[in-house]
Wavefront OBJ file of the C-alpha trace (Angstrom):
o trace
v 123.800 269.458 172.281
v 127.908 270.552 171.487
v 130.807 270.476 173.969
v 133.294 272.927 173.681
v 136.765 273.894 175.404
v 136.894 277.511 174.284
v 134.165 280.190 174.133
v 132.931 280.860 170.339
v 133.158 283.850 168.226
v 130.449 286.069 170.202
v 129.112 287.834 166.681
v 125.736 288.436 167.458
v 122.703 287.897 164.979
v 121.669 285.475 162.610
v 124.947 284.711 161.900
v 125.421 283.027 165.763
v 125.759 279.212 165.558
v 122.213 277.698 165.900
v 123.476 275.153 168.676
v 122.572 274.616 172.139
v 126.174 274.424 173.607
v 128.027 274.425 177.338
v 131.177 275.327 178.078
v 130.879 275.965 181.504
v 128.053 275.122 184.219
v 125.271 277.957 184.465
v 125.886 280.135 185.140
v 129.704 280.655 184.117
v 132.022 282.657 185.655
v 131.901 285.157 183.951
v 127.755 285.751 184.417
v 128.422 285.384 187.869
v 130.469 288.444 187.748
v 127.927 290.195 186.776
v 125.302 288.646 189.011
v 127.587 289.794 191.509
v 127.396 293.478 190.272
v 124.398 293.271 190.076
v 123.483 292.340 193.474
v 125.790 295.497 194.577
v 124.239 298.055 192.146
v 120.281 297.105 191.092
v 117.344 297.318 193.396
v 116.782 293.291 194.655
v 113.197 293.617 193.209
v 114.403 293.575 189.943
v 114.823 290.071 189.436
v 116.000 287.610 186.811
v 114.875 283.846 185.452
v 118.116 283.298 184.137
v 121.731 283.712 186.431
v 123.516 284.621 183.161
v 125.543 287.467 181.388
v 124.362 287.806 177.576
v 126.193 288.932 175.083
v 124.628 287.692 171.797
v 121.449 286.620 170.646
v 119.866 285.681 167.205
v 117.771 283.247 165.611
v 116.840 280.888 168.410
v 120.039 281.210 170.544
v 121.388 283.066 173.501
v 125.222 283.004 174.135
v 126.461 284.489 177.269
v 129.729 285.800 178.157
v 131.105 282.097 179.007
v 130.404 281.234 175.618
v 127.506 278.614 176.389
v 124.685 278.877 173.435
v 121.048 278.362 175.185
v 118.094 277.868 172.855
v 115.776 280.408 173.279
v 112.181 279.546 174.618
v 111.228 282.482 175.810
v 112.055 285.466 173.187
v 112.326 287.855 175.942
v 108.796 287.459 177.387
v 107.500 286.798 173.337
v 109.201 290.442 172.236
v 111.561 289.315 169.751
v 109.697 286.901 167.432
v 111.245 288.224 164.461
v 114.655 286.718 166.405
v 116.626 288.695 167.764
v 119.137 291.784 165.617
v 117.016 290.658 162.921
v 118.660 292.083 159.409
v 115.878 294.487 158.709
v 115.338 295.869 162.093
v 118.799 296.354 162.852
v 119.256 298.268 158.836
v 115.998 300.349 160.017
v 117.432 301.604 163.256
v 120.747 302.186 162.219
v 119.244 304.667 159.419
v 117.068 306.265 162.016
v 120.004 307.182 164.058
v 121.801 308.495 161.705
v 119.203 310.994 161.025
v 117.686 312.201 164.382
v 116.887 310.406 167.873
v 114.346 312.447 169.068
v 111.972 315.216 168.705
v 108.888 314.384 170.943
v 105.923 313.456 168.558
v 103.628 315.640 170.389
v 106.082 318.846 169.938
v 107.395 318.057 165.865
v 106.541 314.949 164.544
v 107.859 312.711 161.970
v 106.755 310.235 159.368
v 107.856 307.470 161.001
v 104.959 307.616 163.968
v 102.356 308.308 160.863
v 103.380 305.523 159.204
v 103.027 302.663 162.274
v 99.510 303.899 162.854
v 98.858 303.487 159.490
v 100.099 300.327 159.364
v 98.167 299.488 162.665
v 94.777 300.757 161.771
v 95.399 298.215 158.544
v 96.380 295.190 160.096
v 94.276 294.960 163.440
v 91.005 293.169 163.276
v 87.588 295.130 161.749
v 87.286 296.896 158.650
v 85.747 300.290 160.439
v 87.621 303.801 160.234
v 90.526 302.931 162.596
v 92.800 305.546 164.711
v 96.139 305.072 166.449
v 97.895 306.227 169.190
v 101.633 305.102 170.412
v 103.327 304.832 173.616
v 106.403 302.825 175.305
v 105.258 299.871 177.127
v 102.035 297.402 177.576
v 101.281 299.345 180.619
v 101.363 302.436 179.551
v 98.931 301.695 176.337
v 96.656 299.404 179.181
v 96.451 302.657 181.126
v 95.504 304.640 177.978
v 92.980 302.168 176.814
v 91.510 302.863 180.165
v 91.780 306.244 179.977
v 90.420 307.194 176.633
v 87.413 304.515 176.890
v 86.408 306.029 180.482
v 86.559 309.496 178.326
v 84.394 308.363 175.408
v 81.461 306.835 177.739
v 81.684 309.362 180.453
v 81.494 306.012 182.922
v 84.191 304.643 184.919
v 84.316 301.393 186.270
v 86.528 298.927 184.323
v 85.931 295.388 184.470
v 89.161 292.420 184.186
v 89.052 288.755 184.546
v 90.314 286.355 186.502
v 94.425 285.002 186.285
v 94.654 288.564 183.990
v 97.886 290.148 183.768
v 98.245 293.852 181.933
v 101.255 295.166 183.769
v 102.760 297.120 187.154
v 101.504 300.480 186.842
v 98.835 301.422 189.539
v 95.863 301.251 187.720
v 97.239 297.887 185.914
v 98.364 296.352 189.163
v 94.756 296.794 190.228
v 93.671 294.967 186.839
v 96.109 292.608 187.617
v 95.277 289.517 189.503
v 98.222 287.941 191.204
v 99.248 289.224 194.169
v 102.696 288.079 194.313
v 104.974 289.077 192.927
v 103.200 292.091 191.007
v 100.685 293.439 194.641
v 101.620 292.058 197.579
v 102.561 296.051 199.406
v 102.086 297.918 196.237
v 98.382 299.263 197.071
v 96.258 301.396 197.233
v 95.288 300.778 193.882
v 92.754 302.504 191.232
v 89.639 302.451 191.932
v 86.381 301.418 190.384
v 88.232 298.343 188.630
v 86.076 295.028 188.998
v 86.586 291.114 188.572
v 85.179 289.041 186.318
v 85.238 284.938 186.300
v 87.421 283.902 183.284
v 86.574 280.919 181.393
v 89.182 278.142 182.166
v 88.223 274.859 180.670
v 90.892 272.795 182.362
v 89.683 273.964 185.621
v 85.915 275.560 185.136
v 84.252 272.509 185.420
v 83.751 271.836 181.640
v 81.706 275.114 180.840
v 80.949 276.212 177.571
v 81.923 279.615 176.421
v 78.291 280.549 176.333
v 77.428 279.385 179.984
v 81.084 280.713 180.901
v 80.171 283.812 179.865
v 76.988 284.126 181.234
v 78.520 283.356 184.371
v 80.618 286.335 184.232
v 77.601 288.566 182.527
v 75.780 288.154 185.612
v 78.572 289.221 187.942
v 79.410 292.230 185.882
v 75.560 293.223 185.570
v 74.812 292.299 189.637
v 78.197 293.636 190.567
v 78.642 296.853 188.651
v 75.776 297.268 186.384
v 76.479 298.266 182.352
v 75.158 301.746 183.373
v 78.384 302.004 185.018
v 81.037 300.320 182.835
v 83.364 302.427 180.748
v 85.412 299.016 179.256
v 86.044 295.223 179.827
v 89.295 294.751 179.405
v 90.361 290.987 178.734
v 93.555 289.057 176.815
v 91.879 287.117 174.445
v 94.512 284.414 175.337
v 95.996 284.451 178.957
v 99.568 285.453 179.497
v 100.866 285.297 182.764
v 98.219 284.132 183.906
v 99.049 280.922 182.174
v 97.796 281.049 178.837
v 94.473 279.631 179.250
v 92.814 279.699 175.945
v 88.910 280.331 176.632
v 86.403 278.342 175.498
v 84.592 278.588 171.870
v 81.989 281.511 172.146
v 83.748 282.936 175.100
v 84.885 286.043 173.626
v 81.973 286.018 171.334
v 79.662 286.573 174.067
v 81.062 289.016 175.639
v 81.625 291.686 172.556
v 78.015 290.916 172.208
v 76.845 292.223 175.393
v 79.589 294.814 175.064
v 78.121 295.884 171.725
v 74.734 296.050 173.374
v 75.126 298.009 176.399
v 77.738 300.835 175.317
v 80.569 298.987 176.552
v 84.147 299.472 175.259
v 85.480 296.147 174.331
v 89.608 296.076 174.746
v 91.503 293.122 173.736
v 95.029 293.565 175.397
v 97.367 291.656 172.986
v 100.414 292.782 174.122
v 101.639 289.244 174.588
v 99.024 287.402 171.664
v 100.216 290.092 168.636
v 101.828 289.835 166.012
v 101.589 286.490 164.570
v 102.645 284.866 168.256
v 99.449 282.663 167.816
v 99.795 281.941 164.005
v 97.304 284.992 162.955
v 98.443 288.668 162.942
v 96.507 288.876 166.302
v 94.729 286.500 168.889
v 90.903 288.039 168.073
v 91.428 286.600 164.813
v 90.845 283.181 166.622
v 87.516 283.738 167.350
v 86.200 286.023 165.186
v 86.005 289.169 167.334
v 86.532 292.999 166.260
v 87.702 294.801 169.910
v 86.688 298.385 170.143
v 90.143 299.004 171.240
v 93.457 296.727 170.914
v 95.901 297.130 173.032
v 99.344 295.756 171.611
v 103.870 295.948 172.222
v 105.968 293.445 173.456
v 106.108 291.661 169.480
v 105.361 295.084 167.498
v 109.394 296.327 167.556
v 111.976 293.524 167.137
v 113.226 294.336 171.137
v 112.474 298.214 170.812
v 110.339 299.826 173.839
v 106.914 300.844 171.677
v 103.081 299.963 172.354
v 99.964 300.977 170.840
v 96.685 301.582 171.655
v 94.176 301.440 168.068
v 90.701 301.980 168.115
v 87.791 302.816 166.180
v 87.740 306.199 165.012
v 84.920 307.623 167.515
v 86.644 306.575 170.518
v 89.873 306.956 169.685
v 88.935 311.380 168.814
v 86.961 311.785 172.110
v 90.189 312.809 174.144
v 90.987 316.579 173.907
v 94.289 318.001 171.703
v 96.783 317.342 174.200
v 95.119 314.210 175.891
v 97.364 311.663 174.738
v 101.158 311.362 174.393
v 104.028 311.317 176.644
v 107.785 312.175 175.841
v 109.483 309.228 174.450
v 106.116 307.881 173.567
v 106.312 306.787 169.747
v 110.234 307.194 169.432
v 111.383 307.064 166.055
v 113.642 304.562 167.043
v 111.191 302.737 167.905
v 108.796 303.889 165.231
v 111.819 302.631 162.678
v 112.288 298.904 163.916
v 108.304 298.742 164.104
v 107.960 299.687 160.308
v 110.674 297.085 159.997
v 109.576 294.471 161.792
v 106.506 294.243 160.309
v 107.599 293.797 156.879
v 109.875 291.175 158.455
v 106.719 289.042 159.861
v 105.337 289.675 156.255
v 107.874 289.215 154.364
v 109.706 285.987 155.677
v 106.334 284.434 156.407
v 106.162 284.497 159.889
v 102.846 284.070 160.682
v 102.448 280.709 159.062
v 105.966 279.740 160.754
v 104.195 280.393 164.199
v 101.238 277.986 162.978
v 104.202 275.457 162.462
v 105.962 275.740 165.272
v 102.749 275.177 167.037
v 102.283 271.809 165.595
v 105.483 270.877 166.493
v 104.730 271.812 169.970
v 101.727 270.725 170.554
v 102.159 267.293 168.736
v 105.565 266.635 170.890
v 103.450 267.936 174.001
v 100.951 265.841 173.888
v 102.539 262.894 173.010
v 104.398 263.780 176.606
v 101.523 264.067 178.145
v 99.793 260.742 177.142
v 103.045 259.201 179.082
v 103.151 261.293 181.924
v 100.122 262.321 183.877
v 101.475 265.146 185.973
v 100.890 266.663 182.266
v 97.017 268.182 183.564
v 97.055 269.989 180.192
v 98.201 271.090 176.806
v 96.907 274.392 175.504
v 97.643 277.289 173.193
v 97.989 279.041 169.641
v 100.729 278.921 167.522
v 104.096 279.762 168.798
v 102.277 280.279 172.135
v 101.693 276.818 174.172
v 101.855 275.734 177.461
v 101.823 272.788 180.217
v 99.746 272.402 183.100
v 101.750 270.588 185.392
v 99.526 268.777 188.428
v 99.251 266.412 191.255
v 98.112 263.227 189.098
v 95.761 261.881 191.913
v 94.228 265.099 192.747
v 94.404 267.176 189.738
v 96.179 270.038 192.147
v 98.565 272.288 190.643
v 102.207 271.160 191.254
v 103.911 274.384 191.750
v 107.442 272.337 192.689
v 107.259 269.992 189.823
v 107.205 273.447 187.696
v 110.451 274.820 189.150
v 112.322 271.714 189.082
v 112.057 271.087 185.477
v 112.479 275.322 184.661
v 115.418 275.033 186.627
v 116.973 271.538 184.902
v 116.415 273.151 181.524
v 117.955 276.285 182.547
v 121.211 274.473 183.476
v 120.843 272.204 180.658
v 121.209 275.164 177.929
v 117.399 276.411 177.658
v 115.627 279.524 178.224
v 112.287 278.479 180.161
v 109.680 280.331 180.834
v 106.839 279.477 183.774
v 103.820 281.057 184.706
v 100.362 280.903 185.792
v 98.191 282.211 188.856
v 99.135 278.631 190.770
v 102.518 278.952 189.642
v 102.345 275.605 187.787
v 102.252 276.578 183.774
v 105.194 276.434 181.687
v 104.882 278.632 178.626
v 106.828 278.425 175.273
v 107.473 281.128 173.517
v 110.128 280.735 170.955
v 111.397 283.142 168.584
v 109.511 282.426 165.067
v 112.661 282.182 163.751
v 113.861 279.269 165.427
v 114.374 276.016 164.014
v 112.505 272.846 164.107
v 115.966 271.151 165.397
v 116.824 273.725 168.273
v 113.338 273.661 169.405
v 112.660 269.748 169.067
v 116.098 269.505 171.209
v 114.817 271.979 173.735
v 111.633 269.883 173.884
v 113.951 266.957 174.671
v 115.836 268.931 177.477
v 112.527 269.701 179.382
v 110.937 266.201 178.811
v 114.620 264.911 180.670
v 113.801 267.483 183.298
v 110.352 265.755 183.825
v 111.412 262.551 184.137
v 114.033 263.407 186.246
v 112.809 265.429 188.799
l 1 2 3 4 5 6 7 8 9 10 11 12 13 14 15 16 17 18 19 20 21 22 23 24 25 26 27 28 29 30 31 32 33 34 35 36 37 38 39 40 41 42 43 44 45 46 47 48 49 50 51 52 53 54 55 56 57 58 59 60 61 62 63 64 65 66 67 68 69 70 71 72 73 74 75 76 77 78 79 80 81 82 83 84 85 86 87 88 89 90 91 92 93 94 95 96 97 98 99 100 101 102 103 104 105 106 107 108 109 110 111 112 113 114 115 116 117 118 119 120 121 122 123 124 125 126 127 128 129 130 131 132 133 134 135 136 137 138 139 140 141 142 143 144 145 146 147 148 149 150 151 152 153 154 155 156 157 158 159 160 161 162 163 164 165 166 167 168 169 170 171 172 173 174 175 176 177 178 179 180 181 182 183 184 185 186 187 188 189 190 191 192 193 194 195 196 197 198 199 200 201 202 203 204 205 206 207 208 209 210 211 212 213 214 215 216 217 218 219 220 221 222 223 224 225 226 227 228 229 230 231 232 233 234 235 236 237 238 239 240 241 242 243 244 245 246 247 248 249 250 251 252 253 254 255 256 257 258 259 260 261 262 263 264 265 266 267 268 269 270 271 272 273 274 275 276 277 278 279 280 281 282 283 284 285 286 287 288 289 290 291 292 293 294 295 296 297 298 299 300 301 302 303 304 305 306 307 308 309 310 311 312 313 314 315 316 317 318 319 320 321 322 323 324 325 326 327 328 329 330 331 332 333 334 335 336 337 338 339 340 341 342 343 344 345 346 347 348 349 350 351 352 353 354 355 356 357 358 359 360 361 362 363 364 365 366 367 368 369 370 371 372 373 374 375 376 377 378 379 380 381 382 383 384 385 386 387 388 389 390 391 392 393 394 395 396 397 398 399 400 401 402 403 404 405 406 407 408 409 410 411 412 413 414 415 416 417 418 419 420 421 422 423 424 425 426 427 428 429 430 431 432 433 434 435 436 437 438 439 440 441 442 443 444 445 446 447 448 449 450 451 452
């Protein structure tokens, strides 16, 4: 960490000095001014993790209005995998802005939308014929995936899983498991949504993937019935629920059962997609081919875009005009997506995610060996988490988790928590982060654990 007396030049993008630098306490006076304005102007329900006013970001850092440079271990919740202000993205978006900003694809189409669909059809798992529809957010894409599955199967029920997070709209709140802050007081929720148990190796008594799948399938068959079930939807690695990696064989058994029972298998890869886990998509680690895959977050370098990609016969079942939206597949977001995908490909960011994962897993396991409060280290690639517990009982320790996060924030590290029990720290660095910054950020987390 560097301490300086005056703010650094706030130029943004990759030209930013890649260092942790504290000029003031967090938050500094300029950030405090924005927080006061936020309190007076923004709905109280719109929270924030760090009380800072961001003015620039790039590589692996975020700079605030007071000149503090923070290490970014959150990537805007897995969005800026290619880094903030990635050069190809900036260039592509600028060119599109100079051409046109909007026509509505369902009124007068443009090539960018089609090119993104072609690329997603190519990159997503499976060599079957696919079709893609574009939307704005992960929740919107999830809603449309369920809508398409229901239309195709002529059935209504949908099964989600324990610890799931699928969004904040009415249907996706029903699919989401965690009550506070996502669901409490916002009901009633959409009907015909059911929940099955997840494979959670750290907390389900050591069940194998096959055993956990058999348990889930039994619940589905007894409480829903395959004859009523349109779709199963699951995150291949749980996101907000705690970065839970199901035991090997759990997902493949669910896919096999779904195929045998004419149930659409939907993989929600909103957080796990686009190189994040050291593969294009987390489904690849398990060797599964979803019928439908939902993507967003890392798709467009920070611009709002999402997609539903699936088997042609499923996707084409909706009537003409049945899918779309005024801003769905914005030409600006499509330009960003094509440049973002090119950046993943050309800059070796899938391989970089694996390297980041090796650093994270290695150093966090070393911490775990010395500190029994770290109950579990899990994840893939640049999507890794630690679960903090009472070492005597294994009970979740949310207070410790919050204390470590607050220490990190005060010492210049953007750190996110998650988990049904509020006791998981998640690491989601941009894939452009240097090893030096990553290791410095982890050292702050280690100090936070020591001091808590």
